[in-house]
SEDRENMAR-397319 format. One record per residue (C-alpha): x, y, z; residue in three letters. Coordinates in steps of 0.1 Angstrom, whole numbers, plus 5000, padded with zeros to 4 digits. Example, Ala and Ser with C-alpha at 12.3 -4.5 7.8 and 13.67 -1.06 7.14 Angstrom:
512349555078ALA
513749895071SER
% end
This chain:
138813179094MET
141313299120ASP
141113669122SER
143713719149ARG
146813929142GLU
149813729132LEU
153013739154THR
156213869137PRO
157513509136GLU
154313389119GLU
154413679094LEU
158113599086GLU
157213229081LYS
154213319059LYS
156413559039LYS
159113289034LYS
156413039023LYS
155013278997GLU
158513358985GLU
159312988981LYS
156012928962ALA
156813218939LYS
160313078934GLU
158912738925LYS
156412888901GLU
159113088884LEU
161212788881LYS
158412588865LYS
157812878841LEU
161512898832LYS
161512528826ALA
158512548803ALA
160012828784GLN
163212638781LYS
161412328768ALA
159512528743GLU
162612708731ALA
164412368728ALA
161512228708LYS
161512528685LEU
165212498681GLN
165012128672ALA
162412198645GLN
164612478631GLN
167812268633ALA
166411998611SER
166112248582ASN
168712508590ALA
172412478579PRO
175212448605LYS
175912818607SER
172212888614GLY
172312648644LYS
175212838659LYS
173313158656LYS
170312998673SER
172412878703VAL
174013228705LYS
170613398705ARG
169313158733GLU
172413248754ALA
171713618749GLU
168113558762GLU
169313398794GLU
168913608826ASN
172313638843PRO
170613688877ASP
169313338875ASP
172813208880TYR
173513418911ILE
172613298946ASP
170213538964PRO
171513708995GLU
171113489026THR
170813639061LEU
173513499085VAL
172313179101GLY
169613109076GLU
169612819052LYS
171412929020LYS
169213038991LYS
170312888959LEU
170213038924SER
167412928900LEU
170112798876GLN
173312628886MET
176312848878ALA
178212718847LYS
181412678866THR
182312608902PHE
183212908923ASN
184612818957PRO
183913148975SER
180313148963ALA
179712788973VAL
181412809007GLU
179513119017LYS
176513089042SER
176512719048TRP
178512709080TYR
176512969099ALA
173312769092TRP
174912439102TRP
176012609135GLU
172712779142LYS
170912449134SER
173012279162LYS
174011999139PHE
177411979157PHE
176111969193GLU
176411649213ALA
173811529238ASP
175211349269PRO
171811179274SER
171711039239SER
171310659234SER
173710669204LYS
177210549210PRO
179610839218PRO
182510929195PHE
184711209210VAL
187711409198ILE
189311689217VAL
190911959193LEU
194512009202PRO
194112359216PRO
195912619193PRO
197612919209ASN
195113179219VAL
196913459201THR
198013259171GLY
196713259135ALA
195912959113LEU
198812779098HIS
199112479075ILE
199512239104GLY
196212359119HIS
194612309085ALA
195911949083LEU
194611879119THR
191212029111ALA
190911839078ALA
191711499093ILE
189611549125GLN
186611689106ASP
186711399082THR
186611159111ILE
183911349130ILE
181611399100ARG
181911039090TRP
181010919125ARG
178211169128ARG
176711039096MET
177310679108SER
174910719137GLY
177310819165TYR
176711089192ASN
179711289181THR
181511549202LEU
184411749189TRP
185511989216VAL
187112319206PRO
189412519229GLY
192412739230THR
195612729250ASP
196913029269HIS
200412949255ALA
202313089285GLY
205713169269ILE
204513249234ALA
201713489246THR
203913659272GLN
206613729246VAL
204113879222VAL
202614119248VAL
206114209261GLU
207114309226LYS
203914509222LYS
204514709254ILE
208114769245MET
207214879210ARG
204315109221GLU
205515239255ARG
209215149257LYS
208614969289LEU
209414619302THR
207014399321ARG
209014469352HIS
208514839347ASP
204714809348ILE
204514529374GLY
202914189375ARG
199214289380GLU
199214549352SER
201114319329PHE
198614029334VAL
195814279327THR
197514379295GLU
197714009284VAL
194013949291TRP
193214259270LYS
195314119242TRP
193613779246LYS
190113939244ASP
191114139213GLU
193013869193TYR
192213549211GLY
190213289192GLY
191313409157THR
192213049148ILE
188812919160LEU
187013169137LYS
189313059108GLN
188512689116LEU
184912769107ARG
186112879073GLY
187712539069LEU
184312379077GLY
185412229110ALA
182212089126SER
183212159163LEU
180712179191ASP
181012549198TRP
178612529228SER
181512359247ARG
184312599237GLU
186812649264CYS
190112819272PHE
192912669294THR
192812969317MET
189013009321ASP
187512949355GLU
186712579351LYS
190012489335ARG
191912689361SER
190112509389ARG
191012169374ALA
194712269372VAL
194812369409THR
192912049419GLU
195311829399ALA
198411999414PHE
197011959450VAL
196111599445ARG
199411499430LEU
201311689458TYR
199311509485LYS
200211179468GLU
203911269470GLY
204111299432LEU
204911669432ILE
207811799452TYR
210112099453ARG
213912059449ASP
217112249441LEU
218612119409ARG
220312209377LEU
217612329353VAL
217612419316ASN
217612799317TRP
216513009287ASP
218213359289CYS
215813509263VAL
212613389279LEU
214113409314ARG
212513089325THR
213412729331ALA
212212489304ILE
211812109306SER
214311859292ASP
212111779262ILE
211912139252GLU
215712129245VAL
216912039210ASP
220411929205TYR
222612039176ILE
225511809168GLU
228612019161ILE
231511859144LYS
234012149143GLU
234312529147ARG
230812649137THR
229413009138PRO
225713019148LEU
223213299150ARG
222013339186ILE
219013559197PRO
220213899211GLY
223613889194TYR
224414099164ALA
227313879153LYS
227313499150PRO
228713309180VAL
231413039176GLU
230812689190PHE
232712369186GLY
236012529198VAL
238112399227LEU
240112679242THR
243212619263SER
244612869289PHE
247012849318ALA
246812899355TYR
250312989369PRO
251412799400LEU
252612999430GLU
256313059435GLY
257013029398GLY
256712649398LEU
255212639364GLY
251612629352GLU
248512409347ILE
246912429314VAL
243112369313VAL
240812339283ALA
237212439280THR
234512509254THR
233212789276ARG
235913029286VAL
233413259302GLU
232613009329THR
236213029343MET
235113349361LEU
233313119386GLY
236212879390ASP
237112799426THR
239912549422ALA
241712309398ILE
241911939402ALA
244611709387ILE
244411329384HIS
248111229382PRO
247310859378GLU
245310909347ASP
247510829317PRO
245811109298ARG
246711349327TYR
243411529324ILE
243211869341HIS
239711969353LEU
238712319364HIS
235612459378GLY
233212419407LYS
234112089424PHE
234411899457ALA
236411599468ILE
234611339490HIS
235610999504PRO
233910709487PHE
234510339494ASN
237910409510GLY
239210629482ARG
238910989472LYS
236511059444LEU
236511369424LEU
233011519418ILE
232711799393VAL
229511989384CYS
228011889351ASP
227612249341ALA
231312229332VAL
231411859323LEU
228811869296VAL
230912119278ASP
234311959285MET
233311619271ASN
235211389295PHE
233411069287GLY
232510809313THR
234710889343GLY
232611179355ALA
229911189382VAL
226911419378LYS
225811629407ILE
222411739420THR
221211799456PRO
221911539483ALA
223311589518HIS
225411299531ASP
228711259513PRO
228410879519ASN
225410879496ASP
227610949465PHE
227310679439GLU
228810669404VAL
226210759378GLY
223910939402LYS
223611319407ARG
224811459440HIS
225011779460ASN
227512049455LEU
227712419463ASP
227512589429PHE
228412939419ILE
226113079392ASN
227913349373ILE
225013449350PHE
222013659357THR
218613529344ASP
219013719311ASP
222513559304GLY
224813839316LYS
227813809339ILE
226813869375ASN
228914009404SER
230513669409ASN
232513739376GLY
235413979374GLY
234414349377PRO
235414429342GLU
233014169328PHE
229914229350VAL
226814309330GLY
228414179298MET
226313919278PRO
227813579282ARG
228913519246PHE
230413869243GLU
232213789276ALA
233613479258ARG
235313689232VAL
236413959257ALA
237813709281LEU
239813529254THR
241313869245GLU
242113939282ALA
243813599285LEU
245913679254LYS
246914019269GLU
248013849301LYS
250013589282GLY
247813299295LEU
246113199262TYR
247412869249ARG
245512829217GLY
242312649205ASP
241212369183LYS
238112209168HIS
235912019193ASN
232911799186GLU
230011869209MET
226211859214ARG
224712209219LEU
221412239238GLY
219112489222VAL
215612589234CYS
213012469209SER
210912779214ARG
213413069214SER
216512909197ASN
218613039226ASP
221512829239VAL
220312669271VAL
222212759303GLU
222512499330PRO
221712679363LEU
220912579399ILE
217412679407LYS
214712559432PRO
211712439412GLN
208612219414TRP
208911869399TYR
206411589390VAL
207711239397ASN
206811069365CYS
208210719371LYS
205010529382SER
202710729359MET
205110659329ALA
205010289337GLN
201210299335GLN
201210489303ALA
203710239289LEU
201609939299ASP
198510099284ALA
200210059249VAL
202609769253MET
200809519276ASP
199209269252ASP
196909119279SER
195309459289SER
196109699261ARG
194010019265ARG
195410239238MET
196610209202GLU
199210429185ILE
198810479148ILE
201110449128PRO
202710169147LYS
206210309139GLN
205810539169TYR
205210269195VAL
209010199198ALA
209610569204GLU
206810579230TRP
208610289248LYS
212010439246ARG
210910779260TRP
208710639288LEU
211310389299GLU
213910669302ASN
211610939316ILE
213011199339ARG
211011399365ASP
209211689349TRP
210112039360CYS
206812229360VAL
207912569373SER
208112859349ARG
209413199358GLN
206613369339LEU
203713599348TRP
201113469323TRP
199813129333GLY
198412929362HIS
200013059394ARG
201512759413ILE
199112689442PRO
201812689468ALA
202512939496TRP
205712989515TYR
205413039552ALA
208113289565LYS
208413219602LEU
209113499626GLU
212213309640ASP
213613199606ASP
217313289603GLU
217113309565LEU
214313539553LYS
214413479515GLU
211413319498LEU
212012949496GLY
215012939519ALA
213612639538TYR
212112369517ASN
209812239545ASN
208112579548HIS
206012529517TRP
202212479519VAL
200212349489VAL
196512439489ALA
193612519466ARG
193412879477ASN
195013119502GLU
192313059529GLU
193012679527GLU
196812749528ALA
196312959559GLN
194512679577GLU
197112419566GLU
200012649577ALA
198312709611SER
198112329616ARG
201712269605ILE
203312559623PHE
201012559653ALA
201812829679GLY
204313009656LYS
203913339639LYS
204213339601PHE
203513529569GLU
202313349537LEU
203613449502SER
202413269471GLN
205113129448ASP
205513389420PRO
206113119394ASP
203512969371VAL
203012619358LEU
204312489326ASP
201612529299THR
201812159291TRP
200612089326PHE
197212249319SER
197012109284SER
197911769298GLY
194611779317LEU
192611899286PHE
190611579279PRO
189511579315LEU
189011949321SER
187012009289VAL
184511759301LEU
184111919335GLY
186611739357TRP
187111739388PRO
183211749390ASP
181411429381ASP
179511599352THR
177111439327ASP
179711519300ASP
182511339319LEU
180311029325LYS
179111019288ALA
182311119269PHE
185411009289TYR
187610839278PRO
187511019244THR
187710809213SER
190810929194VAL
193511189197LEU
194711319164GLU
197911539164THR
201411579150GLY
204011319159HIS
206311609171ASP
204411649203ILE
204111279213LEU
205911359246PHE
205211729251PHE
201511659251TRP
200311309244VAL
202411119270ALA
201511379296ARG
197811359289MET
198010979292VAL
199910999325MET
197611259340LEU
194411099325GLY
195210759340MET
196210899374LYS
193411149378LEU
190611019355GLY
191110649362GLY
191610559325ASP
193510649294VAL
192210979280PRO
191610829245PHE
191510479230ARG
193510559199LYS
196310809190VAL
196710899153TYR
199911089146LEU
199911289113HIS
203011379093PRO
204811709094MET
204211939064ILE
207212049043ARG
207312239010ASP
207112068976ALA
210912018977HIS
210911859011GLY
212312159029ARG
211112259064LYS
208812559061MET
210612879070SER
209913249066LYS
213513309055SER
213113059027LEU
209813219016GLY
208112879015ASN
205612919043VAL
202212839030ILE
199313019047ASP
196112809043PRO
193913119040LEU
196013229010GLU
195412888994VAL
191612909001ILE
191213268989ASN
194013298965GLY
196813558964ILE
199013728939THR
202813698938LEU
202914068949GLN
200613978978GLY
203013698989LEU
205913948987HIS
204014199008LYS
203513939035ARG
207313879037LEU
208014259038GLU
205714299068GLU
207714039087GLY
211114089104ASN
213513929079LEU
216814099074ASP
217514229038PRO
219513919027ASN
216813679041GLU
214113889024LEU
215813868991LYS
216313488993THR
212713449005ALA
211313648975LYS
213413458951GLU
212013138966GLY
208413268961GLN
209113368925VAL
210313008918LYS
207512828936ASP
204613058929PHE
205413258898PRO
201713348893ASN
200813358929GLY
198313098943ILE
194913068926PRO
191713058947GLU
191312698956CYS
188712698983GLY
188512509016ALA
187212189001ASP
190112138977ALA
192712229004LEU
191111979028ARG
191011709002PHE
194611758992ALA
195811749028LEU
193911439037VAL
195111259005SER
198711339015TYR
198511149048THR
199910829032ALA
203310989037GLN
203410889074SER
206411099084ASP
206611409062LYS
204211569037ILE
205811749007ASN
203011988999LEU
202712088963ASP
200212368958ILE
199612238922GLN
198011928937ARG
195512148956VAL
194812338924VAL
194111998908GLY
191511918933TYR
190012268928ARG
189612168892GLN
188111838902TRP
185412028922CYS
184512178889ASN
184111818875LYS
181711738903LEU
179812058896TRP
179511968859ASN
178311618867ALA
175511748888ILE
174612008861ARG
174511728836PHE
172311528859ALA
169911808865MET
169511858827SER
168811488822LYS
166511438853LEU
164311738845GLY
162311948869ASP
159511698875ASP
161811398882TYR
160911188913THR
163610958926PRO
162610588931PRO
162210438966THR
164010128955LYS
165910018924ILE
166409678909ASP
169709648890PRO
168609308874ASP
166209488850VAL
168609778842MET
170909828813PRO
174509708815PHE
176010048824GLY
173710098853CYS
174409748867LYS
178109818865TRP
178210168881ILE
176110038911LEU
178509738915SER
181609958915VAL
179910208938LEU
179509928963ASN
183209858960LYS
184010218966ALA
181810238996ILE
183409919010SER
186910039004LYS
186210389019THR
184610249050LEU
187509999055LEU
190110269050SER
188410509074LEU
188110239101GLU
191810169098SER
192810539098TYR
194110519062GLU
192710849052PHE
194610879020SER
193310549008ASP
189710659017ALA
190110978998ALA
191610798968THR
188710548968SER
186110818967VAL
188011028941TYR
188610728918SER
184910628917TRP
183710978910TRP
186411058884GLN
187210738866PHE
184010548869GLN
181110788873LEU
182311088852CYS
184610918827ASP
182510618820VAL
178910608833PHE
177910958824ILE
179410898789GLU
177710558785VAL
174210688793ILE
174310988769LYS
172910788739PRO
169710718759TYR
169111088761PHE
170111168725ALA
166611138712SER
163011088724ASN
162810748708ASP
160110548727PRO
162310238723ALA
164810398747SER
162310508773ALA
163010218797SER
166810268794GLU
166310648800ARG
164310588832ILE
166910338845SER
169710578836ALA
167910868854GLN
167210648885ASP
170810518886THR
172310858881LEU
170310998910TRP
171210708933VAL
174910748924CYS
174911118930LEU
173111088963ASP
175410818975ASN
178510978960GLY
177911308976LEU
177311159010ARG
180410939006LEU
182411248998LEU
180911489023HIS
183311429053PRO
186211529030PHE
184511819011MET
181711949033PRO
180812269014PHE
180512168977VAL
178711838987THR
176112029008GLU
175412268979GLU
175111998953LEU
173111758975TRP
170612038982GLN
170012068945ARG
169211698940LEU
165511618937PRO
164111438968SER
161911138972ARG
158311228977LYS
157410939001ASP
160211009026SER
161111289049MET
164311429035ARG
166911539060LYS
167511909063GLU
171211879055SER
173711629042ILE
175511689075VAL
173011469093ILE
172311219065CYS
173310859068GLU
176710759055TYR
176410519025PRO
176610149032SER
176909849010ILE
173709718992VAL
174409348986GLU
172109318955CYS
174209578937TRP
177309368936THR
177809208902ASN
181309058895ASP
180608938860SER
179409278849VAL
182509438863GLU
184709178845MET
182909258812GLU
183409628817MET
187109568824ASP
187309398789MET
185409688773ILE
187709948790GLU
190809768777SER
189509788742VAL
188510158746VAL
191910238760LYS
193710078730SER
191410258705LEU
192010598723ARG
195710518722SER
195510468684LEU
193510788681ARG
196310988700SER
198810888673THR
196811068646LEU
197611408633ALA
196111668657PRO
193511788633LYS
192211438627GLU
192011328664ARG
188511458670ASN
186911298640GLU
184710998645ARG
186010688627ARG
185110328622ALA
186810068643ALA
187109688645TYR
187609438673VAL
189109108663ARG
189208828689CYS
190108458690ARG
187708358718LEU
184008318710ASN
182908428745ASP
184908748742ALA
183408808707CYS
179908778722LYS
180709018750ILE
182009278725PHE
179109228702LYS
176709278731ASP
178509598741HIS
179109768707GLU
177210068718LEU
179210118750GLU
182510078731ILE
181510308703ALA
180310568728THR
183410568750LEU
185910548721ALA
184010818701THR
183510598671LEU
181310628640SER
180810248640SER
182209938655LEU
182409588640GLU
183409278660VAL
185409018640LEU
186308658648SER
189708508641GLU
188408358609SER
187508698595ASP
190208878574ASP
192009158592ALA
190609498581PRO
192809698557VAL
193610078558GLY
193710068596CYS
196010148625LYS
196209838647VAL
197009778684ASP
197409438701VAL
195509438734VAL
196609088744ASN
197308748728GLU
193608698720ASN
192609048711LEU
193509328686SER
191809658678VAL
191809848645TYR
191110208638LEU
190110308603GLN
192410558586LEU
191610808559GLN
194110828531GLY
197310628527ASN
198810428555ILE
202610418561ASN
203010038561VAL
206710038570GLU
206110268600ALA
203210058613GLU
205309738609LEU
208109898629GLN
205709988657LYS
204309638658LEU
207809488658LYS
208909708687LYS
205809608707LYS
206409238700MET
210009278713GLU
208709448745GLU
206209168751ILE
208808898745GLU
211009058771LYS
% end
């Protein structure tokens, strides 16, 4: 005997073993007591009247120990301890507690780059670091986790990489508001260094909220590889990518018109501009303005000619821009006699004079095809119709959208749209106003801030996308060497249209939070102009300041210079565009990069096909040597049940956590009140909530929400999410729960599952359920392979609901109704089949509903001769067993179900108080083969249709009297015995109506 002292670990292990043994012993004791009580009750029941039986059941219920139905407390990270008795109803919060921490601690989700299994990799679209879970994230997580869990169970070395995005603009705005609210200071007041420190503090405090919430959804991410777009490794990748692209001539700096956002005070890219089609005079709410601003108005005003020679009337949609006018041009040969005003130049072109007008004015004046757009060039002879050319340009707005010193003194500092109104009034006072009229126009609005975009001349860094876009296009469109597939196919045309018409990507952002552009400006001692960026050829791009110093010394050999880093940061989409590479360790040649790149599939919303997907493909192919993923699956956008876009002002925003945990109507109202809606919007929003959620939202749990979202994906463009559908799946979880409870009661505590089953020697019902299980497995696998997730979910649901629960569980009940030795063989077959169905069914369902399936699977008895896996997470996904398929049995069951359906239909026409009574029924058929089938399956029909008896009649037999009748088809009728008189006339009318419908 070992007399040494046990270590704390060994003591803990011994303690757990003893507890488990005690638990097992207690369970056996309870079972024995239960069996004894049941035996005693059966003896009493045979003699006792009905009321006595009720009292006996009530007494037994009173003797139950309520604690047996409550899960013992489980320490975080330990395997969940289950209650001795299954709770009588499904409780999502109780079921979904504890499992995730154990899965994570057990490292079930971690990938191994040295594994011999085939890799399957997904990168999580990185949510904003300071954001909170919304319904779009829940949809993404539900679909991706379904894919990953299925592939993990199918023998793949799965990797699902989590990460967060620094979300430059969004995060900076949040922190700016916080500083203003708390300290009444702007970021400029505290300076760049202090501001960035504040953002990092905010990130450390609130960052990763979504990732924690994703655990609550059951997302099986590999947390050991969690990353952040501004952590050290990802920042290094961003710098390396910029430097490499610059050295290849794909990144350059240029002075161009940019889309300027006056609220965010930064340039934004072309695809971040949404266009509103305005047909006529339209007031719109613009950020920063108390009153709505009018658009869709063409205002005319006059410029008087010198010497009293008359006037020239010009028209514009932007009166405020006239403050920067330098001249007026007239085209007298134009039959329309169009007058143009603004910043312009006249240059010779092909022997004639060509008028060139800046498109800052043209886009608003809507002149059609005769205009030439301008951006930098140097030689006037370079001008070509349709291209952009150089022009001195006077900006009259400051970066926050106010009139600068180039405007008239009385308007300086005035917000641009207030200046519009003030200037119109001033023109009226001077007698120069000549009226206005409706004007159709396209208004550019920033997709992030909803501010009207201002075209401004700014020097910025650009990525030349032409060659990379062609590669990305070929990867999808080239039939001979296709590298990537887009699902659904409807988005392929959009991919082609965008990439064929791609413009260079402006990657400069005038923010402080983000990846600082790795470019330094060399200010030479003998430079005439001393401003930063005055000379385009003075920029040096390098990985760090030391490298920049060396490079500048080489370029400007023998000259004195000072280096200053570009204050701008890179567009957030630049770093997220590198995500599939950077999360795997690029630019280093890591084990992860070798094992897991390219990734297998990208799953995301179709709204960011070009913001993110196209950029990942371009950068991945250029820097990683291959497409970043083999497939792109684009999920639909979620709307409310009425098809409306979700909006706080409508009160229809659905928070997934409120669906998972439940919330009262008052709670929903409170969420609105804590927002920043104005009183009218708040009233409308509350009314919307009262209409849609009169009783709040009941607790549904993560499993039900996930299943609902996945089942909605058949709607490929938009999902109209009805919470009642989620509630329905929550109730369905209860159905699963009850199926397992029924099984446990029929299997018993000493049941041992078989190692193999032979359907040939089993009862009809067992043969049938195994055959249709095969079909469900086949359909589910096929649907998952083809990314038809809704079909996969429907296949699993239908088998569980309509075949296992509604039919099989009912059909086998007679085998357990008595201890008749004659039924012993059927009982054993029913037990074995039930266990096989539940084991396969739970594994089939697991990727969709991870929590409830784990809990129920852990309760199933395990085979004694095989090592049971620790968790359903790492079990094998079901596959087809050829010997289970039995088409003839399925055909017979279809016939049985058609009869049962008709009998149930007849029963539903009875008076409510008579519907639950068992009655005699008859099946009358013309075909002998059918008669034989129905005679062989009288028990199944009687059981499923809740009959007291069933008799099968041939065509030669007289039709039974005193019955309700239903014609199943031309060869088959069913009769349900009535009690009392039958209304012959009414029945004849029903039959006549049915005949007329059939004849039609």
